[in-house]
C-alpha positions in Angstrom: -62.1 -97.5 -45.9 -60.9 -96.1 -49.2 -57.9 -97.6 -51.0 -56.0 -94.3 -50.5 -56.4 -94.5 -46.7 -55.6 -98.2 -46.7 -52.4 -97.4 -48.5 -51.5 -94.8 -45.9 -52.1 -97.2 -43.1 -49.9 -99.9 -44.8 -47.1 -97.4 -45.2 -47.3 -96.3 -41.6 -47.3 -100.0 -40.5 -44.2 -100.7 -42.5 -42.4 -97.7 -41.0 -43.5 -98.7 -37.5 -41.9 -102.1 -38.0 -38.6 -100.4 -38.7 -39.1 -98.3 -35.6 -39.2 -101.3 -33.2 -36.4 -103.2 -34.9 -33.2 -101.2 -34.2 -31.0 -103.5 -36.4 -33.1 -102.4 -39.4 -33.7 -98.8 -38.4 -29.9 -98.2 -38.2 -29.6 -99.0 -41.9 -31.7 -95.9 -42.6 -30.3 -93.5 -40.0 -26.5 -93.4 -40.4 -26.1 -91.3 -43.5 -28.8 -88.7 -42.8 -27.4 -88.0 -39.4 -23.8 -87.6 -40.7 -24.9 -85.3 -43.5 -27.9 -83.5 -41.9 -28.1 -80.1 -40.2 -26.3 -79.2 -37.0 -26.9 -76.9 -34.1 -25.1 -73.6 -34.4 -25.1 -73.8 -38.2 -27.5 -72.3 -40.8 -30.8 -74.2 -41.3 -31.1 -75.7 -44.7 -33.2 -73.5 -47.0 -36.6 -74.9 -47.9 -39.6 -73.8 -50.0 -42.8 -75.5 -50.9 -46.6 -75.4 -51.0 -48.5 -75.4 -47.8 -52.1 -75.1 -46.5 -52.5 -71.9 -44.5 -55.9 -70.6 -43.4 -57.6 -73.1 -45.7 -55.7 -71.9 -48.8 -52.8 -73.2 -50.8 -49.7 -70.9 -50.4 -46.0 -71.0 -51.2 -43.7 -70.5 -48.3 -39.9 -70.6 -47.7 -37.5 -70.4 -44.8 -36.5 -66.8 -45.5 -40.1 -65.8 -44.9 -39.5 -66.3 -41.2 -36.3 -64.2 -41.0 -36.5 -62.0 -37.9 -38.6 -64.6 -36.0 -38.0 -67.9 -34.3 -39.3 -70.8 -36.2 -40.4 -74.2 -34.8 -40.2 -76.5 -37.8 -41.5 -79.9 -37.0 -41.8 -83.0 -39.1 -44.3 -85.8 -38.7 -44.8 -89.1 -40.6 -48.2 -89.1 -42.2 -51.6 -87.4 -42.4 -54.6 -89.4 -41.3 -52.7 -91.4 -38.7 -52.7 -91.6 -34.9 -50.0 -89.8 -32.9 -49.6 -87.1 -35.5 -52.9 -85.3 -35.0 -52.3 -85.1 -31.2 -49.1 -83.3 -31.8 -50.3 -81.0 -34.5 -53.4 -80.0 -32.6 -51.4 -79.5 -29.4 -49.2 -76.9 -31.2 -52.2 -75.3 -32.8 -54.1 -74.9 -29.6 -51.2 -73.0 -28.0 -50.0 -71.0 -31.0 -50.6 -67.7 -29.2 -48.0 -68.7 -26.6 -45.5 -69.2 -29.4 -46.3 -65.9 -31.1 -45.9 -64.1 -27.7 -42.3 -65.3 -28.0 -41.9 -64.0 -31.5 -42.1 -67.5 -32.8 -44.0 -69.2 -35.6 -44.7 -72.9 -36.1 -44.7 -74.9 -39.4 -45.5 -78.6 -39.7 -44.1 -80.8 -42.5 -44.8 -84.2 -43.9 -44.2 -86.0 -47.2 -48.0 -85.9 -47.9 -49.4 -83.7 -50.7 -50.9 -80.3 -49.9 -54.2 -81.8 -51.1 -54.0 -84.5 -48.4 -53.2 -81.8 -45.8 -56.3 -79.8 -46.8 -58.5 -82.9 -46.6 -57.1 -83.7 -43.1 -57.5 -80.1 -41.9 -61.1 -80.1 -43.0 -61.9 -83.4 -41.2 -63.5 -83.0 -37.7 -61.3 -83.7 -34.7 -63.7 -86.4 -33.5 -63.0 -88.3 -36.7 -59.3 -88.1 -36.3 -58.9 -84.9 -38.3 -57.4 -81.5 -37.4 -60.6 -79.5 -37.5 -58.9 -76.3 -38.5 -55.3 -75.2 -37.9 -53.6 -72.0 -36.7 -50.3 -72.5 -38.6 -49.2 -73.8 -42.0 -48.8 -77.5 -42.9 -46.1 -77.7 -45.6 -46.1 -80.5 -48.2 -42.7 -82.2 -48.8 -44.1 -84.5 -51.5 -40.7 -84.6 -53.2 -39.1 -85.5 -49.9 -36.3 -83.0 -50.4 -36.9 -81.0 -47.2 -37.1 -84.1 -45.0 -33.9 -85.4 -46.6 -32.1 -82.1 -46.2 -33.0 -82.0 -42.5 -31.8 -85.6 -41.9 -35.2 -87.0 -40.9 -36.3 -89.0 -44.0 -36.7 -92.8 -43.7 -35.7 -93.4 -47.3 -37.4 -96.8 -47.9 -40.6 -95.9 -46.2 -40.7 -92.4 -47.8 -41.8 -90.7 -44.5 -40.2 -88.4 -42.0 -39.2 -89.2 -38.4 -40.6 -86.8 -35.7 -37.9 -84.2 -36.1 -38.2 -80.8 -34.4 -35.9 -77.8 -35.1 -35.8 -74.5 -33.3 -34.4 -71.9 -35.8 -33.5 -68.5 -34.5 -34.3 -65.1 -36.2 -30.9 -65.3 -38.1 -31.7 -68.7 -39.6 -29.4 -70.6 -37.3 -30.5 -73.9 -35.7 -30.5 -73.7 -31.9 -32.0 -77.1 -31.0 -32.8 -80.4 -32.7 -35.0 -83.2 -31.4 -35.7 -86.4 -33.3 -38.1 -89.0 -32.0 -38.8 -92.4 -33.3 -42.2 -92.9 -34.9 -44.3 -94.1 -32.0 -43.7 -91.3 -29.5 -45.0 -87.7 -29.7 -43.3 -84.5 -28.6 -43.9 -82.0 -25.8 -45.3 -78.5 -26.5 -44.3 -77.5 -23.0 -40.7 -78.4 -23.5 -40.6 -76.6 -26.9 -41.9 -73.4 -25.2 -39.4 -73.8 -22.3 -36.5 -74.1 -24.8 -37.6 -71.0 -26.7 -37.8 -69.1 -23.4 -34.4 -70.3 -22.3 -32.6 -69.4 -25.6 -34.2 -65.9 -25.5 -33.2 -65.4 -21.8 -29.6 -66.2 -22.6 -29.6 -63.8 -25.5 -31.1 -61.0 -23.5 -29.2 -61.5 -20.2 -26.0 -63.3 -21.1 -26.4 -65.8 -18.3 -26.8 -69.5 -18.9 -29.7 -71.8 -18.0 -29.1 -74.9 -15.8 -31.0 -78.2 -16.0 -34.8 -78.0 -15.7 -34.7 -74.2 -15.9 -38.0 -72.4 -16.1 -38.7 -68.7 -16.3 -38.1 -66.9 -13.0 -35.8 -69.7 -11.7 -32.1 -69.1 -11.0 -29.5 -68.9 -13.8 -25.8 -69.0 -13.9 -23.2 -66.3 -14.6 -20.8 -68.2 -16.8 -17.5 -67.6 -15.1 -15.7 -69.4 -12.2 -16.2 -66.7 -9.6 -19.7 -65.5 -10.2 -21.1 -69.0 -10.9 -20.7 -69.7 -7.2 -23.6 -67.4 -6.5 -25.9 -69.9 -8.2 -24.3 -73.0 -6.7 -24.5 -71.5 -3.2 -28.2 -70.8 -3.7 -29.3 -74.2 -4.9 -27.0 -76.5 -2.9 
């Protein structure tokens, strides 16, 4: 194992210790959550160098104006849970694009590390090609602005942000380091937000496409409650 990879593993192990010790983790989490982004407000602008289609490219938030953007953060390249999430989103990218949505992954690794990982076969823990950009946040500004940076470890928590075509945050999920996220749930949320915008009705718990919705007023909402109860 190279010294570079050993260093990455040590960093991840240190961060994982914070993840399973809440009394320590809290010391890193309070300020970012108070100062970080909020649902219904504009997403923090970002720009940086990514790997897209095997090439280095500069991207920024405004490039995605007019589309939904799923912006998700992960801790480190060449780790364990991270490739399962990144590959899961990549393998279903056409379902996101059918909803006028794009996906961007972000970590505090360099774009050179991203490229090496993308070019590593999946059977060896790599990504084996990718259908959306991996953005480098080597300076940690983006992770900090989005409230997901673990400052002392220098890595991001598993934050996921759904940003609408106007650049407004509609949903935020932040997982602790050991647990991955659900592509199915991300797609469901995109479908739900788009349904509400198109039809003006609201989506109840566990809503899926073609299931009942609620007319948001006292009289008409009874139609839904009579149907499901």
